[in-house]
Residue, then its C-alpha position, 0 to 999 in steps of 0.5 A: m506101754q506106761i502113759t502119762r500126762f506131760l505138758d497136755f500131751d499123752c506121752v509114753s514113759l521110757q525109764n532105766t536106773s538113770l534116766s527118764l525120757l518121755v515120748t509124745q504120743s499126741v504129736g511128733p515124733r518128739i521126745i519131750s523130756m530127759r531128765f536124771n531120775g529125780s531132776d528137772n526136764m533138760f528140754a525146752e518146754l514150748p507148747d505156745f511157741v509157734t512160727e507161720r509158714p508162708d500159707g499161714k499155717k502154724f509150726h509148733f516147735y513144743g520143745g524137746h527132740r525132733l527129726w527134721y529134713a535139710p534143706e531148709n524150706m519154709q513149706r516143706t521143713y516146717s510141715p506140721d506134725d500136730s498129729p498122733v504117732e504110732i509108738v511100738q515098744m521093742g525092749n527097752g526101746l521105742s519105735v515112734t513113726q509120724p504119718v506120711e507127710a501129705q505135702t511131701g510124702i515123707e515118713k519119719t521114724i525115730h527109734i529110741s534105745l535106752l541102755e540098761d544100766k547107764p545114762q546113755i540113749i541111741i537114737h536111730h533117725t529114718l526118713t523114708n520117701r512114699g512119694l513117686r519123685p526122688v527126693e534130695c534131702t537129708p535126716w536133721a536131728i534137732t534137741q531143745f533145751k532151756t536156756g541158761g546153760v553153755a553149749i560146747l562146739p568143738q573145732s578141729r584139732e588138725q595141726p597147724g600148717f599153711l592150708p585152712n583147717r577149719s570153716l564157719a557157716i554164719w546166719p544173716y541174723t548172726d551177730i559175730a560181736n554177741p558178747f554170749v559166744s566165746w570164739g575158741n581156737r579149740y571150742i566155740l562156748v554159747r552162753a544160752e542168755m541171749q536176747t536176739d537169734f544167733k546160729v553158727g554151723f561147721p564140719n565136725p570131724r571130732g563128732w560131738l556136741a555138749y551143752w552144760l545145764a545146772g550141773t548136768l552135761f548133755v553129749k551127743r555123738v554122731d558119725f561124720d564122713p569126711q568125703a560127703a557133701y553137707y548142706d549149709f557150707g558143709s556143716s554136720s553141727e549147727c547151733y541156734c540160740n534165742d531167748q526161748f531155748l538153745e538148739l543143738e543139730t546135727l546133719a547127715p550127708i546130702g543124698t537122693l532119696a528114691p521112691d520107697e527108699s530110707v536113709a538113717h542117722t544116727e545119734r548117741w547121747e550121754l549124760y553126766a551128773d554132778v559136772n562144774l560149769p565150764v568157764g573158758e577154754a582151757a576148763t573146757q579142755t580139762l573137762v573134756e580129758k576128765l570125762g574122756l569125751e575124745 
């Protein structure tokens, strides 16, 4: 494995003809950098961004892509991941495993597969219950991007009728009059230029989320189960933004892990270069059709 230093971390490099990834060995599991070869890192770089837990310990965000588990709880979800991880190379991929969390008994593993000749990545997220009691939880995959771009959140395409076909989860700190959010009928567009916290969640049968930044469009795809229950008022997709970063988040259905049982959650990432900024809902729809996102 090729080891390099980035943001003061020992990182393993993973590359193909299009993309370069850096996966931290010092902490994690985290993918700390993602970029087209010769371009800048799209991920937020947050070496000093922390939040304090109720017990006074600090959780370091670091930036990049991480694996959490829902439901959100300051004491359990924000378990520090500041210890070295085990990284095993498997072909053109890496398996990254965190030591079992002492407080929760949960073990986190991320398996990263980089396609050889395409700007595409497959991420398998796995939670394993190494404790003695069943745990209700679900994998929660979170990707932090640099600000300055626009998130594209697709809404239901079901035909209009007499019954509701959309729902949104709104967090207490979210201002629905935020001028950097465009609430469209087909797409919600979030400009990552805001100074206050914002978050929205929703069921996502279309199965993808996107973020445009400096001419590059990032798309993450995940399967949606219309028969399953999801946390946060049924949200399988969520978007959080503040003045430091924007997050695209996906969640698996709610489940209960028996001791030594695992649950997996898979995201498929695609990157597109030389994409013009979509301004407004009509331009966004044109871009979606052009790239064949659906």
